[in-house]
C-alpha positions as CSV (number, residue, x, y, z in Angstrom):
1,M,-0.1,-0.2,-0.1
2,A,1.2,3.6,-0.8
3,K,2.7,5.5,2.0
4,K,0.1,8.4,3.2
5,I,2.2,11.7,3.2
6,A,0.4,13.6,6.2
7,G,-0.3,17.1,6.5
8,T,-1.1,18.1,2.3
9,T,-3.9,17.9,0.3
10,H,-1.8,17.2,-2.6
11,M,-3.3,20.5,-4.2
12,T,-1.2,22.9,-6.1
13,G,-1.1,26.5,-5.2
14,M,-3.3,27.5,-8.3
15,E,-5.7,24.8,-7.6
16,R,-6.0,26.4,-4.0
17,I,-6.3,29.7,-4.9
18,A,-8.7,29.2,-7.9
19,G,-10.5,26.8,-5.9
20,T,-11.1,29.1,-2.8
21,I,-12.7,31.7,-5.0
22,F,-14.9,29.1,-6.4
23,F,-16.1,27.8,-3.0
24,L,-16.7,31.5,-2.2
25,V,-19.0,32.0,-5.3
26,Y,-20.6,28.4,-4.9
27,L,-21.4,29.0,-1.2
28,L,-22.4,33.0,-1.4
29,V,-23.1,33.7,-4.5
30,M,-24.7,31.7,-7.0
31,P,-27.8,30.7,-4.5
32,L,-28.4,34.5,-4.7
33,L,-27.7,35.0,-8.1
34,A,-28.3,31.3,-10.3
35,S,-31.9,32.3,-10.8
36,R,-31.2,35.4,-12.1
37,L,-28.1,34.6,-14.2
38,F,-30.7,31.9,-16.0
39,D,-33.3,34.2,-16.7
40,L,-30.8,36.6,-18.2
41,A,-29.7,33.2,-20.4
42,G,-33.3,32.6,-21.0
43,T,-34.0,35.8,-22.9
44,L,-30.5,35.4,-24.7
45,F,-31.3,32.4,-26.5
46,G,-34.8,32.8,-26.3
47,V,-35.5,29.3,-24.3
48,T,-37.1,28.9,-21.5
49,L,-35.9,26.2,-18.6
50,T,-38.2,24.7,-16.3
51,A,-37.4,24.8,-12.5
52,A,-36.1,21.2,-12.7
53,Q,-33.8,21.8,-15.9
54,R,-32.3,24.6,-14.2
55,N,-31.2,23.0,-11.2
56,I,-29.8,20.1,-13.1
57,W,-28.1,22.7,-15.7
58,Y,-27.0,24.3,-12.6
59,Y,-24.9,21.5,-10.7
60,Y,-23.6,19.9,-14.3
61,I,-22.3,23.2,-14.5
62,M,-20.5,23.3,-11.0
63,F,-19.5,19.6,-11.6
64,A,-17.6,20.2,-14.8
65,L,-15.9,23.7,-13.1
66,T,-15.1,21.2,-10.2
67,L,-13.3,18.9,-13.0
68,L,-12.1,21.5,-14.4
69,I,-10.3,23.6,-11.3
70,F,-9.5,20.7,-9.3
71,H,-7.6,17.8,-12.0
72,E,-4.6,17.8,-10.5
73,F,-5.8,16.9,-6.9
74,L,-8.7,14.7,-7.7
75,A,-5.8,12.5,-10.4
76,H,-3.8,12.0,-7.1
77,T,-6.2,11.3,-4.6
78,T,-8.1,9.1,-7.3
79,S,-4.4,7.0,-7.7
80,Y,-4.2,6.8,-4.1
81,F,-7.0,5.3,-3.7
82,F,-6.4,2.4,-5.8
83,D,-3.5,2.0,-4.5
84,A,-4.9,1.6,-0.7
85,F,-8.4,0.3,-2.2
86,G,-8.7,-1.9,0.9
87,E,-8.1,0.6,3.6
88,A,-10.2,3.2,1.5
89,T,-13.4,0.3,1.5
90,K,-12.9,-0.6,5.1
91,T,-13.1,3.3,5.8
92,W,-16.1,3.7,4.0
93,C,-17.9,0.8,5.6
94,V,-16.9,1.9,8.8
95,G,-18.2,5.9,8.4
96,L,-21.2,4.3,7.3
97,I,-21.8,2.7,10.7
98,L,-20.3,5.8,12.7
99,F,-22.9,7.8,10.5
100,Y,-25.5,5.8,11.5
101,G,-24.9,5.6,14.8
102,A,-24.2,9.1,15.7
103,N,-27.6,10.7,13.7
104,E,-29.6,8.0,15.8
105,L,-28.0,9.2,19.0
106,L,-28.8,13.1,17.8
107,Y,-32.3,11.6,17.2
108,R,-32.9,10.5,20.7
109,V,-31.0,13.5,22.0
110,C,-33.1,15.9,19.9
111,H,-36.3,13.8,20.5
112,L,-35.2,14.8,24.4
113,I,-34.8,18.2,24.5
114,F,-37.1,18.9,21.5
115,G,-39.6,16.3,21.2
116,S,-38.7,16.2,17.6
117,R,-38.0,12.6,15.7
118,V,-38.2,13.8,12.1
119,N,-34.8,14.4,9.9
120,L,-35.6,17.4,8.0
121,N,-32.9,16.7,5.6
122,D,-34.9,13.3,4.3
123,V,-37.9,15.5,4.2
124,T,-36.4,18.4,1.6
125,I,-35.2,14.9,-0.1
126,A,-38.3,13.5,-0.3
127,A,-40.3,16.8,-1.4
128,Q,-37.6,17.1,-4.2
129,V,-38.3,13.8,-5.3
130,E,-41.7,13.7,-5.4
131,S,-41.4,16.9,-8.0
132,V,-38.7,15.5,-10.4
133,P,-37.5,11.9,-9.5
134,R,-34.9,11.6,-11.8
135,L,-33.3,14.5,-12.0
136,T,-33.4,15.1,-8.4
137,V,-31.7,11.7,-8.2
138,A,-28.9,12.3,-10.2
139,I,-28.2,15.6,-8.6
140,I,-29.1,14.4,-5.1
141,V,-26.8,10.8,-5.4
142,F,-24.1,12.2,-7.8
143,F,-23.6,15.7,-8.5
144,A,-24.1,17.1,-5.1
145,P,-22.1,14.8,-3.1
146,F,-19.1,15.1,-5.6
147,I,-18.6,18.7,-5.6
148,E,-19.0,19.2,-1.8
149,E,-16.9,16.6,-0.9
150,V,-14.1,18.4,-3.1
151,L,-14.9,21.7,-1.8
152,F,-15.7,21.1,1.8
153,R,-13.6,18.2,2.6
154,G,-10.6,18.1,-0.2
155,L,-10.7,21.9,-0.1
156,V,-11.3,23.7,3.4
157,F,-11.0,20.5,5.4
158,G,-7.5,19.6,3.7
159,C,-6.1,23.4,3.5
160,L,-7.0,24.0,7.2
161,K,-5.6,19.7,8.8
162,E,-2.2,21.6,7.5
163,K,-2.6,24.1,10.2
164,S,-4.5,22.3,12.9
165,R,-7.3,19.6,12.9
166,F,-9.5,20.1,15.2
167,L,-9.8,23.6,13.0
168,G,-10.2,21.6,9.6
169,Y,-13.0,19.7,11.1
170,A,-14.7,22.3,12.7
171,V,-14.8,25.6,9.8
172,S,-15.7,22.4,7.6
173,C,-18.7,21.2,9.2
174,V,-19.9,24.7,10.2
175,L,-19.6,25.7,6.6
176,F,-21.3,22.4,5.1
177,A,-24.0,22.8,7.8
178,L,-24.4,26.3,6.6
179,L,-24.9,25.9,2.9
180,H,-27.9,23.5,3.3
181,V,-29.3,25.6,6.3
182,W,-29.2,29.4,5.4
183,S,-31.1,29.9,2.5
184,L,-34.2,28.7,4.5
185,A,-33.2,30.6,7.7
186,R,-32.7,33.9,5.7
187,G,-36.4,34.7,7.0
188,G,-35.2,34.5,10.7
189,W,-34.1,31.1,12.6
190,S,-36.8,29.0,14.2
191,L,-36.4,25.7,15.8
192,N,-36.8,23.8,12.7
193,E,-33.6,25.6,11.5
194,V,-31.4,24.9,14.3
195,L,-32.7,21.1,14.5
196,L,-31.7,21.0,10.9
197,L,-27.9,22.7,11.2
198,A,-27.6,20.3,14.2
199,Q,-28.5,17.1,11.9
200,Y,-26.0,18.5,9.3
201,L,-23.4,19.0,12.0
202,V,-23.0,14.7,12.4
203,P,-22.5,14.0,8.4
204,G,-19.9,16.9,7.8
205,V,-18.1,15.1,10.8
206,A,-18.0,11.4,9.2
207,F,-17.3,12.7,5.6
208,A,-14.2,14.6,7.1
209,W,-13.0,11.6,9.2
210,A,-13.5,9.5,5.9
211,Y,-11.3,11.4,4.0
212,D,-8.9,12.5,6.7
213,R,-8.6,8.2,8.2
214,S,-8.4,6.9,4.5
215,G,-5.5,9.9,3.1
216,T,-8.1,9.8,0.1
217,L,-11.3,12.0,-1.0
218,W,-13.0,8.9,-2.6
219,P,-14.5,7.1,0.4
220,S,-16.2,10.4,1.7
221,I,-17.3,10.9,-1.6
222,L,-18.6,7.3,-1.6
223,L,-19.6,8.0,2.0
224,H,-21.7,10.6,0.7
225,M,-23.5,9.0,-1.9
226,S,-24.4,6.3,-0.1
227,V,-26.0,8.5,2.8
228,N,-28.3,10.1,0.0
229,A,-28.8,7.2,-1.7
230,L,-30.2,5.0,1.4
231,A,-32.7,8.4,2.5
232,L,-33.9,8.2,-0.9
233,W,-34.5,4.5,-1.0
234,V,-36.3,4.4,2.7
235,K,-38.3,7.9,1.8
């Protein structure tokens, strides 16, 4: 098995700079401007896209940009994944167990404190699938996990871990949770938003651990994809 080089993401300086800009755009700009940009594109090209078509085009473009910006990092982490396939696979399996164990514990705590038994993320996913099943499955199971793992674990966690592992976990997990909650909370925080934020901290820690433990990003990508796929299957 190839020896893991600790304390480095194997990202080039250009990938870090371009990736940081892309990350800020993905996190802060696109959620606010995507709709307007699609309206502008529709006017220029004389086409009208449905909400589902806009959604799939949005994630396809983000996916293509992720490949373009991080191609050297992805080539390295993929190479190491195959070199350490057995350990990476074991990490993925253990990650699934840890994720669902931590989730169950969190739900029990939330029930004791707030009387809530609902996985709000699963509710959101179920609502999306009911409206446009095929397109939503492609986004939830493939595009979104790949993009988010490269950005939140590969870029944010990987780069911050070089300075402080605790900082890497804390920042990447909080930003990951906020990405999924802040658009809902712009009108004000309620109990639902607080619970959803807490629920997203669990996968954030699990995905970061999978990357940290294995030394390759693919276990965290596959873990993210598996969790989302299972959420669709049991909905």
